[in-house]
C-alpha positions as a Markdown table, in Angstrom:
| # | Residue | x | y | z |
|---|---|---|---|---|
| 1 | Met | 79.4 | 73.1 | -11.7 |
| 2 | Ala | 78.2 | 70.1 | -9.8 |
| 3 | Ala | 78.8 | 69.7 | -6.2 |
| 4 | Asp | 81.3 | 67.0 | -5.2 |
| 5 | Phe | 79.4 | 65.3 | -2.3 |
| 6 | Leu | 76.5 | 67.5 | -1.2 |
| 7 | Ile | 73.1 | 66.7 | -2.7 |
| 8 | Ile | 69.8 | 68.5 | -2.3 |
| 9 | Gln | 68.4 | 65.6 | -0.2 |
| 10 | Asp | 70.9 | 66.5 | 2.5 |
| 11 | Leu | 69.2 | 69.9 | 2.8 |
| 12 | Ile | 65.7 | 68.4 | 2.7 |
| 13 | Asp | 66.7 | 65.9 | 5.4 |
| 14 | Arg | 67.8 | 68.8 | 7.6 |
| 15 | Val | 64.8 | 71.2 | 7.3 |
| 16 | Gly | 62.1 | 69.5 | 5.3 |
| 17 | Asn | 60.9 | 69.6 | 1.7 |
| 18 | Arg | 58.6 | 72.5 | 2.1 |
| 19 | Lys | 61.4 | 75.0 | 3.1 |
| 20 | Ile | 63.8 | 73.7 | 0.4 |
| 21 | Val | 61.1 | 74.1 | -2.2 |
| 22 | Gly | 60.5 | 77.6 | -1.0 |
| 23 | Tyr | 64.2 | 78.5 | -1.3 |
| 24 | Phe | 64.6 | 77.1 | -4.9 |
| 25 | Asp | 61.1 | 77.4 | -6.4 |
| 26 | Asp | 61.8 | 80.3 | -8.8 |
| 27 | Ser | 58.7 | 79.6 | -10.9 |
| 28 | Asn | 56.3 | 79.6 | -7.9 |
| 29 | Asn | 54.7 | 76.3 | -9.0 |
| 30 | Gly | 55.3 | 74.5 | -5.7 |
| 31 | Val | 58.1 | 72.1 | -6.9 |
| 32 | Leu | 61.8 | 72.4 | -6.9 |
| 33 | Ser | 63.2 | 74.5 | -9.7 |
| 34 | Asp | 63.5 | 72.7 | -13.0 |
| 35 | Asp | 66.7 | 74.6 | -13.5 |
| 36 | Thr | 69.2 | 72.7 | -11.3 |
| 37 | Ala | 71.8 | 75.4 | -11.9 |
| 38 | Ala | 70.6 | 77.4 | -8.8 |
| 39 | Ile | 70.8 | 74.2 | -6.7 |
| 40 | Asp | 74.3 | 73.3 | -8.0 |
| 41 | Ile | 75.6 | 76.8 | -7.3 |
| 42 | Val | 74.4 | 76.8 | -3.7 |
| 43 | Leu | 75.7 | 73.3 | -3.0 |
| 44 | Ser | 79.1 | 74.0 | -4.7 |
| 45 | Ala | 79.5 | 77.3 | -2.9 |
| 46 | Ala | 78.9 | 75.6 | 0.4 |
| 47 | Glu | 81.5 | 73.0 | -0.4 |
| 48 | Ala | 83.9 | 75.8 | -1.5 |
| 49 | Glu | 83.6 | 77.4 | 1.9 |
| 50 | Met | 84.7 | 74.2 | 3.5 |
| 51 | Tyr | 87.5 | 73.6 | 1.0 |
| 52 | Ala | 88.8 | 77.1 | 1.3 |
| 53 | Arg | 89.5 | 76.6 | 4.9 |
| 54 | Leu | 90.4 | 72.9 | 5.1 |
| 55 | Leu | 92.8 | 72.7 | 2.1 |
| 56 | Arg | 95.5 | 74.2 | 4.4 |
| 57 | Ala | 95.4 | 71.0 | 6.5 |
| 58 | Tyr | 94.3 | 68.5 | 3.9 |
| 59 | Pro | 96.0 | 69.4 | 0.7 |
| 60 | Gly | 95.4 | 67.9 | -2.7 |
| 61 | Asp | 92.5 | 67.9 | -5.2 |
| 62 | Pro | 89.3 | 68.1 | -3.1 |
| 63 | Ala | 87.3 | 66.4 | -5.8 |
| 64 | Leu | 89.6 | 63.4 | -6.1 |
| 65 | Pro | 87.6 | 60.2 | -5.2 |
| 66 | Gly | 89.4 | 58.5 | -2.3 |
| 67 | Gly | 91.4 | 61.7 | -1.7 |
| 68 | Pro | 91.9 | 63.0 | 1.8 |
| 69 | Met | 89.1 | 65.6 | 1.6 |
| 70 | Gln | 86.5 | 63.1 | 0.2 |
| 71 | Leu | 87.5 | 60.6 | 2.9 |
| 72 | Leu | 87.2 | 63.2 | 5.6 |
| 73 | Val | 83.7 | 64.3 | 4.5 |
| 74 | Ala | 82.5 | 60.7 | 4.0 |
| 75 | Asn | 83.5 | 59.6 | 7.5 |
| 76 | Asp | 82.8 | 62.7 | 9.5 |
| 77 | Pro | 79.0 | 63.4 | 10.0 |
| 78 | Ala | 79.7 | 66.6 | 11.9 |
| 79 | Leu | 81.7 | 68.0 | 9.1 |
| 80 | Lys | 78.9 | 67.2 | 6.6 |
| 81 | Met | 76.3 | 68.7 | 8.9 |
| 82 | His | 78.2 | 72.0 | 9.0 |
| 83 | Val | 78.5 | 72.1 | 5.2 |
| 84 | Val | 74.7 | 71.6 | 5.0 |
| 85 | Gly | 74.4 | 74.6 | 7.4 |
| 86 | Val | 76.4 | 76.7 | 5.1 |
| 87 | Ala | 74.3 | 75.5 | 2.1 |
| 88 | Leu | 71.0 | 76.4 | 3.9 |
| 89 | Gln | 72.2 | 79.9 | 4.6 |
| 90 | Tyr | 73.1 | 80.4 | 0.9 |
| 91 | Ala | 69.9 | 78.8 | -0.2 |
| 92 | Ala | 67.7 | 81.1 | 2.0 |
| 93 | Glu | 69.7 | 84.2 | 0.9 |
| 94 | Arg | 68.7 | 83.5 | -2.7 |
| 95 | Arg | 65.2 | 84.8 | -2.0 |
| 96 | Pro | 64.6 | 88.2 | -0.4 |
| 97 | Glu | 61.5 | 87.1 | 1.5 |
| 98 | Phe | 63.7 | 84.8 | 3.6 |
| 99 | Thr | 66.3 | 87.5 | 4.6 |
| 100 | Asp | 66.3 | 90.3 | 7.0 |
| 101 | Asp | 66.8 | 94.0 | 6.2 |
| 102 | Glu | 70.5 | 93.4 | 5.9 |
| 103 | Gly | 70.2 | 90.5 | 3.5 |
| 104 | Val | 71.1 | 87.9 | 6.0 |
| 105 | Gly | 69.3 | 84.5 | 5.9 |
| 106 | Pro | 67.8 | 82.6 | 8.9 |
| 107 | Tyr | 70.7 | 80.2 | 9.2 |
| 108 | Lys | 73.3 | 82.7 | 10.2 |
| 109 | Ala | 74.1 | 80.9 | 13.5 |
| 110 | Gln | 74.6 | 77.6 | 11.7 |
| 111 | Phe | 76.8 | 79.4 | 9.1 |
| 112 | Thr | 78.9 | 81.0 | 11.8 |
| 113 | Arg | 79.3 | 77.7 | 13.7 |
| 114 | Ala | 80.3 | 75.9 | 10.5 |
| 115 | Ile | 83.0 | 78.5 | 9.6 |
| 116 | Asp | 84.3 | 78.3 | 13.2 |
| 117 | Tyr | 84.4 | 74.5 | 12.9 |
| 118 | Phe | 86.2 | 74.5 | 9.6 |
| 119 | Glu | 88.8 | 77.0 | 11.0 |
| 120 | Thr | 89.5 | 75.0 | 14.2 |
| 121 | Leu | 89.7 | 71.8 | 12.3 |
| 122 | Ser | 92.1 | 73.3 | 9.7 |
| 123 | Lys | 94.3 | 74.7 | 12.5 |
| 124 | Gly | 94.4 | 71.3 | 14.3 |
| 125 | Leu | 92.6 | 72.6 | 17.3 |
| 126 | Lys | 89.9 | 70.0 | 16.8 |
| 127 | Arg | 90.2 | 66.5 | 15.4 |
| 128 | Ser | 87.9 | 64.9 | 12.9 |
| 129 | Lys | 86.4 | 61.5 | 13.1 |
| 130 | Gly | 87.2 | 61.2 | 9.4 |
| 131 | Glu | 90.9 | 61.5 | 10.1 |
| 132 | Val | 91.0 | 57.8 | 10.8 |
| 133 | Gln | 90.4 | 57.1 | 7.1 |
| 134 | Ala | 91.7 | 60.4 | 5.6 |
| 135 | Gly | 94.9 | 60.7 | 7.6 |
| 136 | Gln | 95.9 | 63.3 | 10.2 |
| 137 | Gly | 95.6 | 66.9 | 9.1 |
| 138 | Ala | 98.9 | 68.7 | 8.4 |
| 139 | Asn | 98.4 | 71.1 | 11.4 |
| 140 | Ser | 97.4 | 68.4 | 13.9 |
| 141 | Gly | 99.9 | 67.7 | 16.6 |
| 142 | Gly | 101.9 | 70.8 | 15.9 |
| 143 | Lys | 103.7 | 69.4 | 12.9 |
| 144 | Leu | 103.8 | 72.8 | 11.1 |
| 145 | Gln | 104.5 | 74.9 | 14.1 |
| 146 | Pro | 107.9 | 76.5 | 14.0 |
| 147 | Lys | 110.6 | 75.3 | 16.5 |
| 148 | Pro | 111.7 | 77.9 | 19.1 |
| 149 | Pro | 115.0 | 79.5 | 18.3 |
| 150 | Ala | 118.1 | 78.1 | 20.0 |
| 151 | Ala | 118.9 | 79.9 | 23.3 |
| 152 | Thr | 121.5 | 82.6 | 23.1 |
| 153 | Ala | 123.3 | 84.7 | 25.6 |
| 154 | Glu | 121.3 | 87.7 | 24.4 |
| 155 | Met | 117.9 | 86.2 | 25.2 |
| 156 | Phe | 116.1 | 87.0 | 28.4 |
| 157 | Val | 114.5 | 84.0 | 30.0 |
| 158 | Phe | 111.6 | 84.5 | 32.4 |
| 159 | Ala | 111.6 | 82.1 | 35.3 |
| 160 | Arg | 108.5 | 81.5 | 37.2 |
| 161 | Ser | 108.5 | 81.5 | 41.0 |
| 162 | Arg | 108.4 | 78.2 | 42.7 |
| 163 | Asp | 106.0 | 79.7 | 45.2 |
| 164 | Ser | 103.6 | 81.2 | 42.6 |
| 165 | Pro | 103.5 | 79.4 | 39.2 |
| 166 | Arg | 101.4 | 82.2 | 37.7 |
| 167 | Gly | 104.0 | 84.9 | 38.2 |
| 168 | His | 106.2 | 86.7 | 40.6 |
| 169 | Gly | 109.2 | 85.3 | 38.9 |
| 170 | Gly | 112.1 | 87.1 | 37.4 |
| 171 | Phe | 114.6 | 87.1 | 34.6 |
| 172 | Ile | 117.4 | 84.6 | 35.0 |
| 173 | Leu | 121.0 | 84.2 | 33.9 |
| 174 | Pro | 121.1 | 86.3 | 30.8 |
| 175 | Leu | 119.7 | 89.4 | 32.6 |
| 176 | Ala | 121.8 | 88.8 | 35.6 |
| 177 | Leu | 124.9 | 88.7 | 33.4 |
| 178 | Ala | 123.8 | 91.9 | 31.6 |
| 179 | Val | 123.2 | 93.7 | 34.9 |
| 180 | Ser | 126.5 | 92.6 | 36.4 |
| 181 | Glu | 128.3 | 93.7 | 33.2 |
| 182 | Met | 126.6 | 97.2 | 33.5 |
| 183 | Leu | 127.5 | 97.5 | 37.1 |
| 184 | Arg | 131.1 | 96.5 | 36.4 |
| 185 | Val | 131.3 | 99.2 | 33.7 |
| 186 | Met | 129.8 | 101.8 | 35.9 |
| 187 | Val | 132.1 | 101.1 | 38.8 |
| 188 | Ile | 135.2 | 101.4 | 36.6 |
């Protein structure tokens, strides 16, 4: 399972060759593992974390060259930086000497920031630089937000006070009608 866009050089550029060799040197010979399967698993898992969250907003085949997800990653350096942070966490967690007593690697903060970034991007709370080429996310601009229901006589509407926009208002017309109807019934 090869990664779609992330390569080992992206990780090396971020933290240096020595650390990456330490994370993947299963034979302890001082060079990157001859078995590229471990590297591919880590890189693919990091991409999968991103895809799992962004496919809601950018649907389609994530591996499709020229597809929205590939265009987004290719044109948004912040997005790729966050995917690298996830990959570093997964790489460090492969080896017990790089984890704490709970099995958490040293890149937990980067991992958490990346997941938050993916979530806010998928919800349309942040915009990506890559959206210029990939197109706007499905949740951007409130496209998928439901429309409020049509007003009915049964609905209570809260009106803010003109003097205090943060509160001190009251319910308007529907409540007034309901109260007047209750009073009319009680009087009769």
